[in-house]
N, C-alpha and C positions, 0 to 999 in steps of 0.2 A: 454431533449429537444425533444418534439414530432414532427414528420414530415410525411407528405403525399407526394405522387409523384409530387404535384405542389406547395404545400404550407409548410411553416415551422413556428412553433410557438416559440416566444422568451420565454426562460425559466424564465426570470425576470419579464416581464410585460405582458405576454401572447398575445402580439400583433401578428397578423398573417401577413406573408409576402410571396410574391411568391418567390419560391426558384430558385435562379440563382447561379450556382457553380462558385465560383471565381477561378482564376488561382492559381497554387501552389506558395506560399509565399504571397498571398494576403488574405485579410479577408472580410467577410460579416458581417456587424454590424446592429443592431437593430436601426431604424430611430428614435425610441421613446426614448429608455433608453441607447442606444449605447452599449449594450451587444454583445460580439462576438458571432455570430451564426455559422458561418462556417469559418474554417481556415485550409484548405487542406494542407497537407505536405506529402512527401514520408515516407512510413512506411514499414520496413522489419518485417513481421509478425514472421519469424524464430528467429530474435533477440528478439522480444518481448516474444516469448515462451521460449527461452533460459534464458533470464533474470527473467522470472517468476519461472522457475525451480530453479535458483540460489537463489532467494529470499526465496523459500520454504525450501531449504536445510540449508541456513544461519538461518532461524527462528528456525528450529529443533535444530541446533547446539547451539545457544544462550540460548535455554530453558534449556538444560541439563548440558552443560559445565560450569565449574567454571567462574563466572562473576568478583568476586573480592576475594582478600585474605586480611584480616585485622589482623594485628599483633599489640599486646599490652603487654608490660611487660613479654615477653617470650611466650605468648600464641597466637596462630594463628587459623583462622577459614576461610575456604573456602565456599563461598555461590554462588549458581546459581540463576537465575531468578525464577526457580520453588521453590527452597529452601526458598527464600525471600517471596514468596507468601504463602507457606504453614505454614511459621512462624506466620503469623498473620490471619490464617484461622479459628480462633474460636472467638466466642463472637460477639460484635457489629461491629467489622471491617470486617467481612465476606463479606458483600456486596461490600465494597470498594476493598478488594483483588480480588474478582470475576470481578469487573469492570476493574481493572488494568490489570489483566492477559488477559482479553478479548481483550482490546484495544491495548495492547502491542504485544500479541502473536497470540490469536486465530483468531481474526477478520482479521488481515493482512495475516495470513495463508489461511483463507477462501477465501479472495479475490484473491491471486495469484493462488489458486487452481481453481477458477472459471475462471479466465483469461486463464489458461492452457486448461481448458475444452473447452473454446470458440476458443482460437487462434490455438491450436495445429493441429487440422484436417485441418483447412484453410491453414496454413503454409505447410502442407504436400500435399496440392492439393486435399483434400478429401471433402466429403459432411460434413457439421457441424454436431455435435451431437444433439440429440433431445433437444428441448427447450434451444438452445444456446443463443438465443436472450434474454430470461428471465435470464439465468446465467450471461450474460453481463450486464444487468440492475442491477442485484443484486451486481455484482462487483463494478459498479460505485457508487451504494448507500452506499456501505461499506467504500469508499475511505475517507470520511471525519472522520470516526470512527477509522481509522488505525493510531495510534499515536506513532509509533516507534521513529520518530525523536524527539517528545515531551518528551518521556521517557529518551532519552540519554541526552537531554538538562537538564532535572531535576536531572539526576545522576551527571552531571558536576557541578551543582550548590550545591548539597548536598555533594559532595566529598571536596569541598573547606572547609567546616566545619569539615569533618570527618578526614582530614589530619592533623588538629590541635590537635587531641586527640590520634590518632593512625597512624601506618604505613600502607599504602595501596598500594597493588600490584594488577595491573590490570590482570585479568585472560583471557584466550583465548576467552571466550564469549563476553568480552567487545570489543575486536578488531573485532570480527565478527559482533557485533552489529554496529559498526562504519562503517564497509564495507556494511553491509545491508542497512543503511540509504542512503549511496552514490549510491548503485545499485537501490534502490527504486526510488530515485530522477531521476537517468538516464532513468529508465524504464518508468516513467511517462512522461519524455520528449520525448521519441521515439514512445510512444503509440498514434497512430492516430485513435481516436474513430470513426470518420467519415468513414474512409476507412474500418473498421471492420464492421460497420452497413451496408455499402454498399455490402461488401462481403457476409454477411449473407443474405441480400436481393437477391443478384444474385444467391446464392447457393439454 
């Protein structure tokens, strides 16, 4: 959504409207396509920064800790997300493995680090870091490509079939991943993008 001091452009139909800031709890919508343009709400940037740091730690933990233990006929094997990716990292499946690892781990990690870069100094009452606006725009662009919740849903569907063939025990990374999805959803809920842009402009 591009904005000027007096005008705001609809991100869906590109219609220009004169910007009038609604009250908290109200919404400003596009008169042409009814896309929500502004929806101000209270935002605690310290909470956003803390949640971003939490997501980063959880992502690192879920990458290296055991995700599942599969046992069949007395044989068992522990596997992490990284192990699963490396197991198919040769041949024609390499691009698929790279894309999966990127969308599940690396892109979400990049996004929360960019959010920390933007939000942490503002929450501390300091001047934003250099190119904070560009970093926040990148973080917003990465959001549709961060698919941790899709991964956990796919795992749940696959495990229905696996449990018929072997005994499956969830490892610590699986539960960390569940917590990660919940924290990410909560983070997106408390993140007030408009107030961050306003803070960057004021600073």
